C-alpha positions in Angstrom: -1.9 -39.9 -77.9 -0.1 -36.6 -77.4 2.4 -36.3 -74.5 1.2 -34.2 -71.6 2.5 -30.7 -71.6 4.1 -30.9 -68.1 6.5 -33.7 -69.2 9.8 -31.9 -69.2 12.0 -35.0 -69.6 11.5 -37.3 -72.7 13.5 -40.2 -71.1 11.7 -40.3 -67.8 8.2 -41.3 -66.9 6.1 -39.3 -64.6 5.4 -40.6 -61.1 1.6 -40.6 -61.9 2.3 -43.2 -64.5 4.5 -45.3 -62.2 2.2 -45.7 -59.2 -1.3 -46.8 -58.4 -3.3 -43.6 -58.2 -5.9 -45.5 -56.1 -3.4 -45.9 -53.3 -4.7 -44.0 -50.2 -1.6 -41.8 -50.0 -1.9 -40.9 -53.7 -5.6 -40.0 -53.2 -4.8 -38.0 -50.1 -2.1 -36.0 -52.0 -4.9 -34.6 -54.2 -7.2 -33.9 -51.3 -5.0 -32.0 -48.9 -5.2 -28.2 -49.4 -1.6 -27.6 -50.4 -2.2 -24.1 -51.7 -3.8 -23.1 -48.4 -0.9 -24.7 -46.5 1.7 -22.9 -48.6 -0.1 -19.5 -48.2 -0.3 -20.0 -44.4 3.4 -20.9 -44.1 4.9 -18.4 -46.6 4.9 -15.4 -44.2 7.3 -17.3 -41.9 9.9 -17.4 -44.6 9.5 -13.8 -46.0 12.7 -11.8 -46.1 12.7 -9.3 -43.2 14.4 -5.9 -43.0 17.3 -5.9 -40.6 18.2 -3.0 -38.4 21.9 -3.7 -38.5 24.5 -3.1 -35.8 26.8 -0.2 -35.1 30.5 -0.8 -35.4 33.4 1.5 -34.4 35.8 2.3 -37.3 39.0 4.3 -37.3 40.1 6.1 -40.5 42.2 9.1 -41.4 39.8 11.5 -39.7 39.6 9.6 -36.4 37.1 7.2 -34.9 33.7 7.0 -36.5 30.6 4.8 -36.3 29.3 2.7 -39.2 26.1 0.6 -39.5 26.7 -2.9 -40.8 24.1 -5.4 -41.9 21.2 -3.0 -42.4 18.5 -3.5 -45.1 16.8 -6.5 -46.5 18.6 -9.8 -46.1 20.7 -10.8 -49.1 19.4 -13.5 -51.4 21.0 -16.9 -50.6 20.4 -20.4 -51.9 16.9 -20.9 -53.2 14.7 -22.4 -50.5 13.1 -25.8 -51.0 9.4 -26.0 -51.9 7.1 -25.5 -48.9 4.9 -28.5 -50.0 8.0 -30.7 -49.9 9.0 -29.7 -46.4 5.4 -29.8 -45.1 4.9 -33.3 -46.5 8.2 -34.4 -44.9 6.9 -33.3 -41.5 3.6 -35.2 -42.2 5.4 -38.4 -43.2 7.9 -38.2 -40.3 5.1 -38.5 -37.8 2.8 -40.8 -39.8 5.5 -43.5 -39.8 7.4 -42.4 -36.6 10.8 -41.9 -38.2 13.8 -39.8 -37.3 14.9 -37.0 -39.6 17.7 -39.1 -41.0 15.5 -42.2 -41.6 12.9 -40.0 -43.2 15.1 -38.5 -46.0 16.6 -41.9 -46.7 13.3 -43.6 -47.1 11.9 -40.7 -49.1 14.5 -41.3 -51.8 13.4 -44.9 -52.2 9.6 -44.5 -52.0 7.8 -43.3 -55.1 4.5 -43.0 -53.2 6.1 -40.5 -50.8 7.6 -38.5 -53.6 4.2 -38.2 -55.3 2.6 -37.2 -52.0 5.3 -34.5 -51.8 4.4 -33.0 -55.2 7.3 -34.4 -57.3 6.6 -35.0 -61.0 9.5 -37.4 -61.7 11.3 -39.9 -59.5 14.2 -38.4 -57.6 16.9 -40.9 -56.3 18.7 -38.2 -54.3 17.8 -37.1 -50.8 15.2 -34.4 -50.7 17.3 -32.3 -48.3 19.8 -32.6 -45.5 18.2 -34.0 -42.3 19.2 -30.9 -40.4 17.1 -28.7 -42.7 13.9 -30.4 -41.4 14.8 -29.3 -37.9 15.4 -25.7 -39.0 12.2 -25.6 -41.0 10.3 -26.9 -37.9 11.8 -24.3 -35.6 11.1 -21.4 -38.0 7.4 -22.5 -38.2 6.9 -22.5 -34.4 3.8 -23.7 -32.7 1.5 -21.5 -34.8 3.0 -22.8 -38.0 2.6 -26.5 -37.1 -0.9 -25.8 -36.0 -1.6 -24.8 -39.6 -0.5 -28.3 -40.6 -2.9 -29.8 -38.1 -5.7 -27.5 -39.2 -5.2 -28.6 -42.8 -5.9 -32.3 -41.9 -9.1 -31.3 -40.1 -10.3 -29.2 -43.1 -9.5 -32.2 -45.4 -11.6 -34.6 -43.3 -14.5 -32.2 -43.6 -14.0 -31.6 -47.4 -13.8 -35.3 -48.0 -17.0 -35.9 -46.1 -15.3 -38.3 -43.8 -16.6 -36.4 -40.9 -19.5 -34.0 -40.4 -18.9 -30.4 -39.1 -21.6 -31.0 -36.4 -19.3 -33.6 -34.7 -16.9 -30.8 -33.7 -19.5 -29.5 -31.2 -18.8 -32.4 -28.9 -15.3 -33.3 -27.9 -13.5 -35.6 -25.5 -10.6 -34.1 -23.6 -7.9 -35.8 -21.6 -4.3 -35.3 -20.6 -1.2 -37.5 -20.8 2.5 -37.2 -20.3 4.9 -36.7 -23.2 8.2 -38.0 -21.9 11.5 -36.3 -22.7 14.5 -38.1 -24.1 16.5 -38.1 -20.9 18.0 -40.8 -18.7 16.4 -41.7 -15.5 17.4 -38.8 -13.1 19.6 -40.6 -10.5 21.3 -38.2 -8.1 24.8 -39.6 -8.4 24.6 -39.5 -12.2 23.3 -35.9 -12.2 26.1 -34.8 -9.9 28.8 -36.5 -12.0 27.5 -35.1 -15.3 27.3 -31.6 -13.8 30.9 -31.8 -12.6 32.1 -33.1 -16.0 30.1 -30.5 -18.0 31.3 -27.6 -15.8 34.9 -28.6 -16.2 34.6 -28.9 -20.0 32.8 -25.6 -20.3 35.5 -23.9 -18.2 38.2 -25.3 -20.5 36.4 -23.9 -23.5 36.2 -20.5 -21.8 39.9 -20.5 -21.2 39.9 -21.2 -17.5 42.6 -23.6 -16.2 41.4 -25.5 -13.1 43.8 -26.7 -10.3 42.0 -30.0 -10.0 39.1 -31.5 -12.0 38.5 -34.7 -9.9 38.0 -36.7 -13.1 39.4 -39.9 -11.8 37.6 -39.6 -8.4 34.4 -38.6 -10.0 34.4 -41.7 -12.2 35.1 -43.9 -9.2 32.4 -42.3 -7.1 29.8 -42.9 -9.8 30.8 -46.6 -10.0 30.5 -47.0 -6.3 27.1 -45.3 -6.1 25.7 -47.7 -8.7 27.0 -50.7 -6.8 25.7 -49.5 -3.4 22.2 -48.6 -4.9 22.0 -52.1 -6.5 22.9 -53.8 -3.2 20.5 -51.5 -1.2 23.4 -50.3 1.0 21.8 -46.8 1.4 24.1 -45.6 4.2 27.2 -46.1 2.0 25.3 -44.5 -0.9 24.5 -41.5 1.2 28.2 -41.0 2.0 29.1 -41.2 -1.7 26.5 -38.7 -2.7 27.8 -36.3 0.0 31.3 -36.6 -1.4 30.0 -36.0 -4.9 28.3 -32.8 -3.8 31.5 -31.7 -2.0 33.6 -32.3 -5.2 31.1 -30.4 -7.3 31.1 -27.5 -4.9 34.9 -27.3 -5.0 34.9 -27.1 -8.8 32.1 -24.5 -8.9 33.8 -22.2 -6.4 37.2 -22.4 -8.2 35.5 -21.6 -11.5 33.6 -18.7 -10.0 36.8 -17.2 -8.5 38.6 -17.4 -11.8 35.6 -16.2 -13.8 35.5 -13.0 -11.8 39.1 -12.2 -12.8 38.3 -12.5 -16.6 37.5 -9.2 -18.5 33.9 -8.3 -18.5 33.1 -9.5 -22.0 30.0 -11.3 -23.3 31.8 -14.2 -25.0 29.4 -17.0 -25.9 31.5 -19.6 -24.1 31.5 -17.5 -20.9 27.7 -17.0 -21.1 27.2 -20.7 -21.6 29.5 -21.4 -18.6 27.5 -19.1 -16.3 24.2 -20.7 -17.3 25.7 -24.2 -16.8 27.0 -23.2 -13.3 23.6 -22.0 -12.3 22.0 -25.4 -13.2 24.9 -27.3 -11.5 24.4 -25.4 -8.3 20.7 -26.3 -8.4 21.7 -30.0 -8.7 24.2 -29.7 -5.9 21.8 -28.2 -3.4 18.5 -29.9 -4.2 17.2 -32.7 -1.9 14.9 -35.7 -2.6 11.7 -34.0 -1.5 12.4 -30.5 -2.9 10.0 -29.0 -5.4 11.1 -27.7 -8.8 14.0 -30.1 -8.9 16.2 -30.2 -11.9 16.0 -33.7 -13.6 18.3 -33.2 -16.6 21.2 -30.8 -17.0 20.5 -30.2 -20.7 16.7 -30.1 -20.3 15.7 -27.9 -17.3 12.1 -27.8 -18.5 11.5 -31.5 -17.6 9.0 -32.1 -14.8 8.2 -35.2 -12.7 4.5 -36.0 -13.3 2.6 -38.8 -11.5 -0.5 -40.0 -13.2 -1.4 -42.8 -10.8 -0.1 -45.7 -12.9 0.9 -48.8 -11.1 3.6 -49.9 -13.5 5.1 -46.3 -13.9 4.4 -44.2 -10.9 6.4 -41.2 -12.2 7.1 -39.9 -15.7 9.6 -37.2 -16.7 8.5 -34.8 -19.3 5.6 -32.4 -19.9 1.8 -32.6 -19.6 0.0 -32.7 -22.9 -3.8 -32.2 -23.4 -5.5 -34.0 -26.3 -9.0 -33.3 -27.7 -10.8 -35.7 -30.1 -14.2 -35.7 -31.6 -16.8 -37.7 -29.7 -17.9 -40.1 -32.4 -15.2 -40.4 -35.1 -12.1 -39.9 -32.9 -10.4 -37.2 -35.1 -7.8 -35.2 -33.1 -8.9 -31.6 -33.1 -6.4 -30.2 -30.5 -3.1 -31.0 -28.8 -0.9 -28.7 -26.8 1.6 -29.0 -24.1 1.5 -27.2 -20.7 4.6 -26.4 -18.7 4.5 -26.4 -14.9 2.4 -29.6 -14.4 -0.9 -27.7 -13.9 -4.1 -29.3 -12.6 -6.0 -31.0 -15.4 -9.0 -28.8 -15.1 -6.9 -25.6 -15.5 -5.8 -26.8 -19.0 -9.4 -27.1 -20.3 -10.0 -23.5 -21.3 -6.8 -23.2 -23.3 -7.4 -26.6 -25.0 -10.9 -25.6 -26.0 -9.6 -22.3 -27.3 -7.2 -24.2 -29.6 -10.1 -26.4 -30.8 -12.1 -23.3 -31.7 -9.3 -21.9 -33.7 -8.5 -25.1 -35.6 -12.2 -25.7 -36.4 -13.2 -22.2 -37.2 -13.4 -22.8 -41.0 -15.9 -25.7 -40.5 -18.5 -23.4 -39.1 -18.8 -25.4 -35.8 -17.2 -24.9 -32.4 -17.2 -27.1 -29.2 -20.3 -26.9 -27.0 -19.9 -30.1 -24.9 -16.7 -31.5 -23.4 -16.7 -35.0 -22.1 -14.0 -35.4 -19.5 -12.9 -37.4 -16.5 -12.9 -36.5 -12.8 -9.7 -34.5 -13.1 -11.6 -31.7 -14.8 -14.1 -31.0 -12.0 -14.7 -27.5 -10.7 -13.8 -25.5 -13.8 -17.3 -24.6 -15.1 -16.9 -20.9 -14.3 -13.7 -20.7 -16.4 -15.5 -22.3 -19.4 -18.7 -20.3 -20.0 -21.0 -21.7 -22.7 -19.4 -25.2 -22.5 -21.3 -28.2 -21.0 -18.6 -30.1 -19.0 -19.8 -33.7 -18.6 -18.2 -36.1 -16.2 -19.3 -38.9 -13.9 -19.0 -36.7 -10.8 -22.4 -35.2 -11.7 -23.9 -38.4 -13.0 -27.2 -38.0 -11.1 -28.0 -34.7 -12.7 -27.2 -35.7 -16.3 -29.9 -36.3 -18.9 -30.2 -39.7 -20.7 -28.4 -38.3 -23.7 -25.5 -37.0 -21.7 -25.2 -40.3 -19.9 -24.9 -42.0 -23.3 -22.2 -39.5 -24.3 -20.3 -40.2 -21.1 -20.0 -43.9 -22.0 -17.7 -42.9 -24.8 -15.3 -40.9 -22.7 -12.8 -43.9 -22.7 -12.6 -43.6 -26.5 -9.8 -41.0 -26.0 -7.5 -43.6 -24.3 -6.7 -45.7 -27.5 -6.2 -42.5 -29.4 -3.5 -41.5 -26.8 -2.0 -45.0 -27.1 -1.8 -44.7 -30.9 -0.3 -41.2 -30.6 2.5 -42.6 -28.5 3.1 -45.9 -30.2 2.5 -45.0 -33.9 3.2 -41.2 -34.1 6.1 -40.7 -31.6 4.5 -38.9 -28.6 6.0 -41.5 -26.3 9.4 -39.7 -26.4 10.3 -36.1 -27.4 13.8 -35.5 -28.8 13.3 -31.8 -29.6 15.0 -29.1 -27.5 13.3 -27.0 -24.9 9.7 -26.2 -24.0 9.2 -25.0 -27.6 10.3 -28.5 -28.9 7.7 -30.1 -26.6 4.9 -27.9 -28.0 5.9 -28.6 -31.6 6.2 -32.3 -31.1 2.8 -32.6 -29.5 1.0 -30.8 -32.4 3.0 -32.7 -35.1 2.2 -36.0 -33.5 -1.5 -35.1 -33.7 -1.1 -34.1 -37.4 0.5 -37.5 -38.1 -2.4 -39.3 -36.3 -4.9 -37.4 -38.4 -3.1 -38.3 -41.6 -3.3 -42.0 -40.7 -7.0 -41.4 -39.8 -7.6 -39.9 -43.3 -5.9 -42.9 -45.0 -8.2 -45.2 -43.2 -11.2 -43.0 -44.1 -10.2 -43.0 -47.8 -10.1 -46.8 -47.8 -13.5 -47.0 -46.0 -15.2 -44.4 -48.3 -13.6 -46.0 -51.4 -15.0 -49.4 -50.6 -18.4 -48.0 -49.7 -18.6 -46.2 -53.0 -17.5 -49.2 -54.9 -20.1 -51.4 -53.2 -22.8 -48.8 -53.9 -21.9 -48.7 -57.5 -22.0 -52.5 -57.6 -25.4 -52.5 -56.0 -26.7 -50.0 -58.6 -25.3 -52.1 -61.4 -26.8 -55.3 -60.1 -30.1 -53.5 -59.5 -30.2 -52.7 -63.2 -29.2 -56.1 -64.3 -31.5 -58.1 -62.1 -34.4 -55.8 -62.7 -35.9 -55.8 -59.2 -36.0 -52.1 -58.3 -38.2 -52.7 -55.3 -35.5 -54.8 -53.7 -33.5 -51.6 -52.9 -36.5 -49.2 -52.5 -36.2 -49.2 -48.7 -33.7 -46.7 -47.2 -32.9 -49.2 -44.5 -30.9 -51.4 -47.0 -27.2 -50.8 -46.1 -24.3 -52.0 -48.3 -23.5 -54.8 -45.8 -27.1 -56.1 -45.8 -27.3 -55.8 -49.6 -24.1 -57.8 -50.0 -25.6 -60.5 -47.7 -28.8 -60.6 -49.7 -26.9 -60.9 -53.0 -24.9 -63.8 -51.5 -28.2 -65.5 -50.6 -29.5 -65.0 -54.2 -26.3 -66.3 -55.7 -26.7 -69.5 -53.7 
């Protein structure tokens, strides 16, 4: 038998000969529209024309201005294949891995390498772990939505779901927590003092007193008083911590004004840090728009009415799933902790965009009571919730019984795909993480669908074979005979 033409190495076997091509991940590798994904992501990495910057230059004829860095960006190291990087993002959220764990396991797993489009086994790391973060940030929210859209198109193309199911969706909100420590006032004040002192040192400002030893002692005392429920003593410690932080901020501000008016990155970072530290120093327990983390000012305190966790610190995320099959067709974050009903219009808009190639768009939205009173903002959409139970038809009441089906989906998004804790920076990181978790959930959904459809097809072929061998065509003449019933009848015949 002649060797395939794409075998470039005589001493190595292709991955297709090393793995079981019936494995769900191998089957999915041939079903995902990789060409469509690469075409959608390629514009984000196109070389752009740079305007350049004007520099002053002195020569023999006096001062002159020159433009540096203009034109098309110079060619650097060849970029990695888009399919490889996209598949790494998929695998990261399918198996809930960090970037470092992902590249290490990829180098050991032949199924993952085949899914990424590799021809031969590669024992080296696919890339540095930091390249995954840069690739993700370049894509942005619109780019990662293309990855989510590809999973939806694959589900339709594989006939795992019918396009008509996209006309009815279940929408609910949850909280995507940020990777921050619990926001205790004493801890925030001490961290703000230490960070401002360190930033002032990097900017070249020498402080008269940094209160490093006293700050550490105050933090220890505050923890002890809080544990012993000695709140009067705790209040005195917090007052002293605010005083110390105010002394440091005022000294830095006086010496910062004496520096030359230059836009040095270290000075700019110091000014931004001082603004956040002042917010922490002046905020009180019942203030609105509090700062809960010095490094993540976008974090909000959200209460969802849970008995075991009254407050969660992160961002609100809306999730939309199909009513029957539970495929995620939309996920996006909302800053500012808006009312649930005010997120519905934007969520349904995202669903329309992601399902536009299927020829269907949402017409009914099954929601909970948090989405009442937003019918005027969503024309053409039937909003079904139990608040209007008496006016619902029998069909709508049956649809309403499946509203709780979104709850296990949210649980799997958090437990299996990483939505329980976001480690990405800023509000943009929250948005990217929510969409990528939904894409990872859909990949797991597709793997289960491939197993289900494969077993169903195998059973149907077995039925057709046995029908021919036994010679009883009338046995399967009825359309009501399902594979499970047929298997039970064959078992009875075998007995």
